[in-house]
C-alpha positions in Angstrom: -70.7 -43.4 70.5 -72.2 -40.3 72.0 -71.9 -36.9 70.5 -69.5 -34.4 72.2 -70.6 -32.4 75.2 -69.3 -29.1 73.9 -67.9 -27.5 70.8 -69.2 -27.7 67.2 -71.5 -30.4 66.0 -73.2 -30.5 62.6 -76.5 -31.9 61.5 -74.6 -34.6 59.6 -72.9 -35.6 62.9 -76.4 -36.0 64.5 -77.6 -37.9 61.5 -74.7 -40.2 61.7 -75.3 -40.9 65.4 -79.0 -41.5 64.8 -78.5 -43.9 61.9 -75.9 -46.0 63.7 -75.3 -49.0 61.4 -78.7 -48.8 59.9 -77.6 -47.4 56.5 -74.9 -48.6 54.0 -71.5 -46.9 54.2 -70.1 -44.7 51.5 -73.2 -42.5 50.9 -73.9 -38.9 51.6 -76.6 -36.9 53.2 -79.3 -34.9 51.6 -82.0 -32.7 53.0 -81.2 -33.1 56.7 -84.0 -31.7 58.8 -83.3 -30.3 62.3 -87.1 -30.8 63.0 -86.9 -34.3 61.8 -83.9 -35.1 63.9 -85.7 -33.6 66.9 -89.2 -35.1 66.4 -90.2 -38.7 66.0 -92.4 -39.6 63.0 -90.9 -36.8 60.9 -88.3 -37.5 58.2 -84.8 -37.0 59.5 -82.9 -36.9 56.2 -82.4 -38.4 52.8 -79.3 -40.6 52.2 -77.9 -41.2 48.8 -75.8 -44.3 48.1 -75.0 -45.0 44.5 -78.3 -45.4 42.7 -80.1 -45.8 46.0 -81.9 -42.8 47.7 -83.1 -43.7 51.2 -85.5 -41.5 53.1 -85.3 -42.2 56.8 -86.9 -41.4 60.2 -85.1 -42.8 63.2 -86.9 -42.7 66.5 -85.1 -41.0 69.4 -84.6 -37.4 70.5 -83.3 -35.5 73.4 -86.1 -32.9 73.2 -89.0 -32.9 70.9 -90.4 -29.5 72.1 -90.0 -26.4 70.0 -87.9 -24.4 69.4 -85.4 -27.0 68.2 -81.7 -26.4 68.7 -78.4 -28.1 67.8 -77.2 -27.6 71.4 -79.9 -30.0 72.6 -77.9 -32.8 71.0 -74.8 -32.3 73.1 -73.9 -35.7 74.7 -76.7 -37.4 72.7 -76.5 -41.1 71.9 -79.0 -42.9 69.8 -80.6 -45.5 72.2 -82.7 -48.6 71.7 -83.5 -51.6 73.9 -83.0 -55.2 72.8 -85.4 -58.1 73.6 -85.3 -59.2 77.3 -84.3 -62.8 77.9 -86.8 -65.3 79.3 -87.4 -66.4 82.9 -87.9 -70.2 82.7 -86.3 -71.7 85.9 -88.7 -71.5 88.9 -91.0 -69.4 86.6 -93.9 -69.8 89.1 -91.9 -67.8 91.7 -92.2 -64.1 90.8 -95.0 -62.4 92.7 -96.2 -65.7 94.1 -95.6 -66.6 97.8 -96.8 -66.6 101.4 -95.4 -66.3 104.9 -97.3 -66.7 108.2 -96.2 -66.3 111.8 -98.5 -67.6 114.5 -96.6 -66.1 117.4 -97.4 -62.4 116.8 -94.0 -61.6 115.2 -93.8 -59.4 112.1 -93.5 -61.1 108.8 -92.9 -60.2 105.2 -92.7 -61.8 101.8 -90.7 -60.0 99.0 -90.2 -60.7 95.3 -87.1 -58.8 94.1 -86.0 -58.2 90.5 -82.3 -57.9 91.2 -80.4 -56.4 88.3 -76.8 -55.7 87.3 -76.1 -52.9 84.9 -72.9 -53.2 82.8 -72.2 -50.2 80.7 -69.2 -51.8 79.0 -71.2 -54.7 77.5 -74.3 -52.5 77.3 -76.5 -55.0 79.1 -78.7 -55.5 82.2 -78.8 -59.0 83.8 -81.8 -59.7 86.0 -83.1 -62.5 88.2 -86.1 -62.8 90.4 -85.7 -63.8 94.1 -88.3 -64.6 96.7 -87.4 -64.1 100.3 -89.3 -63.8 103.6 -88.7 -62.9 107.2 -89.8 -64.7 110.4 -92.6 -67.2 110.6 -92.2 -70.7 109.2 -95.1 -71.4 107.0 -93.6 -70.0 103.8 -93.9 -71.1 100.2 -91.9 -70.4 97.1 -88.6 -69.1 98.5 -85.7 -69.2 96.0 -84.5 -67.7 92.7 -85.1 -67.9 89.0 -82.5 -68.1 86.3 -80.6 -65.0 85.3 -81.7 -63.4 82.0 -80.2 -60.5 80.1 -81.5 -57.4 78.4 -79.1 -55.6 75.9 -79.2 -52.0 74.6 -77.5 -49.7 72.2 -76.5 -46.1 72.9 -75.8 -44.5 76.2 -78.0 -44.4 79.3 -78.2 -40.9 80.7 -81.2 -41.7 83.0 -82.7 -45.0 84.0 -86.0 -45.5 85.8 -88.1 -48.5 86.8 -91.7 -49.1 87.9 -94.3 -51.8 88.4 -97.3 -51.7 86.1 -100.3 -53.4 87.8 -103.5 -54.3 86.0 -106.6 -55.6 87.9 -104.8 -56.3 91.2 -106.6 -56.7 94.5 -104.8 -55.3 97.5 -106.0 -56.0 101.1 -104.3 -54.8 104.2 -105.8 -55.1 107.7 -105.1 -54.7 111.4 -106.9 -55.0 114.7 -104.9 -52.3 116.5 -102.9 -49.5 115.0 -99.9 -49.5 114.3 -100.0 -53.3 114.0 -101.0 -52.9 110.4 -100.1 -54.6 107.1 -98.7 -52.7 104.1 -97.9 -53.4 100.4 -94.8 -51.5 99.3 -92.8 -51.2 96.1 -89.1 -50.8 96.9 -86.3 -49.5 94.8 -82.5 -49.4 95.1 -80.0 -47.7 92.9 -77.0 -49.2 94.6 -77.8 -52.8 95.8 -80.0 -55.8 95.6 -83.2 -56.0 97.8 -84.7 -58.7 99.9 -86.7 -59.3 103.0 -83.7 -58.0 105.0 -84.9 -54.6 103.7 -88.2 -54.9 105.7 -88.4 -54.1 109.4 -91.8 -54.6 110.9 -94.1 -52.8 108.4 -91.5 -50.5 107.0 -89.1 -50.6 104.1 -85.4 -49.9 105.0 -82.2 -49.3 103.0 -83.9 -48.3 99.8 -83.3 -45.3 97.5 -87.1 -44.9 97.0 -90.3 -46.6 97.8 -94.1 -46.4 96.8 -96.6 -47.4 99.4 -99.4 -48.9 97.4 -101.5 -50.3 100.3 -104.4 -48.1 99.0 -103.8 -48.8 95.3 -101.0 -48.9 92.8 -99.7 -45.7 91.2 -97.3 -46.8 88.5 -94.8 -44.2 89.7 -91.3 -44.4 88.1 -88.3 -44.3 90.5 -84.6 -43.7 89.5 -82.0 -46.4 89.2 -78.3 -46.1 88.5 -76.6 -45.2 85.2 -73.1 -46.5 86.0 -72.2 -50.2 86.2 -73.3 -52.0 89.3 -76.2 -53.5 91.3 -79.7 -52.2 91.4 -83.1 -53.6 92.3 -86.9 -53.2 92.2 -89.0 -55.2 94.7 -92.6 -55.8 95.7 -93.1 -56.5 99.4 -96.1 -57.5 101.6 -95.5 -56.7 105.3 -97.4 -57.5 108.5 -96.4 -55.9 111.8 -96.0 -57.8 115.1 -99.2 -58.1 117.2 -100.4 -58.6 120.7 -102.6 -61.4 122.1 -105.8 -62.0 120.1 -104.7 -59.5 117.3 -103.8 -60.1 113.7 -102.1 -58.2 110.9 -101.8 -59.0 107.2 -101.1 -57.7 103.8 -102.1 -59.3 100.5 -101.9 -58.5 96.8 -103.5 -60.9 94.3 -103.9 -61.0 90.5 -106.8 -63.0 89.0 -107.4 -64.3 85.6 -106.8 -61.5 83.0 -104.9 -59.4 85.5 -101.1 -58.7 85.1 -98.0 -57.2 86.6 -95.0 -55.8 84.7 -91.5 -54.7 85.6 -90.9 -51.8 83.2 -87.7 -49.8 82.5 -87.4 -46.3 81.0 -84.1 -45.0 79.7 -83.4 -41.3 78.8 -86.9 -40.3 79.7 -88.6 -41.8 76.7 -87.3 -45.3 75.8 -89.5 -47.9 77.5 -89.2 -51.7 77.7 -91.2 -54.3 79.5 -88.5 -56.3 81.2 -90.9 -58.9 82.5 -94.6 -59.5 82.4 -96.7 -62.0 84.3 -100.4 -62.5 83.5 -102.8 -63.5 86.2 -104.7 -66.5 87.3 -101.7 -67.3 89.4 -101.2 -67.2 93.2 -100.8 -64.2 95.4 -98.3 -62.5 97.8 -99.4 -62.4 101.5 -97.8 -61.8 104.8 -99.9 -62.8 107.9 -99.2 -62.7 111.6 -101.5 -63.6 114.5 -101.2 -64.3 118.2 -104.1 -66.0 120.0 -104.6 -66.1 123.7 -105.0 -69.3 125.6 -108.1 -70.3 127.7 
């Protein structure tokens, strides 16, 4: 339970919040350190229980910078992530698919990590869904199983990002603006799909990162109250005229990887999902050839 947002709080209140259920009941505090409570890897306190003296350092802090102050702990809740559940149904789907249109119409292929935050059960459920738009030469549409990530404490801020390693990104066009793009899409209020792509632009998102020239690893904000949210990777190709083409592709080779990573309260990071390369690629491709 979070500390109060105003009024008087003591160092023992903060110590109690930080220890959670990690120490036996019935003991008492000794040598509580405000610096220790405020800085990780520094002893927070000693705790005496019968003949047992425990010296403890619990990770987590609202502000590790000096000067330290009790007021920094208003609304503080000790936070930790659990272990994410596994993706095992259609496990080849995430970040693996292709869509082509041979009539010059725009196409897209999107892998979405669609999540639901539940602050009552302190959990985030997530599933991966592949969708596309237009064309008809698609592969790997569909969804995985739904897995769950639990947490303790209170989420005051929540962010997400993709972490790419070794990816190859290619976008091309024969005539501007009939170009392809690779875009990271984020929503703090809904689930994302190919319906959030129009031509070579992302729509209906709360934030987006255009990574056509290379990945940045930029965090974007998600919600902190119960409800839907999403992070998605999209390849987009715009419609073309006769004898033109447009495509976008991102590919991970052997030893490469992509992660979906969450960060709570500015410091607490968890890898929600990791896929290591040697697998397929994501590509959207549109062409229109003239007749002779």
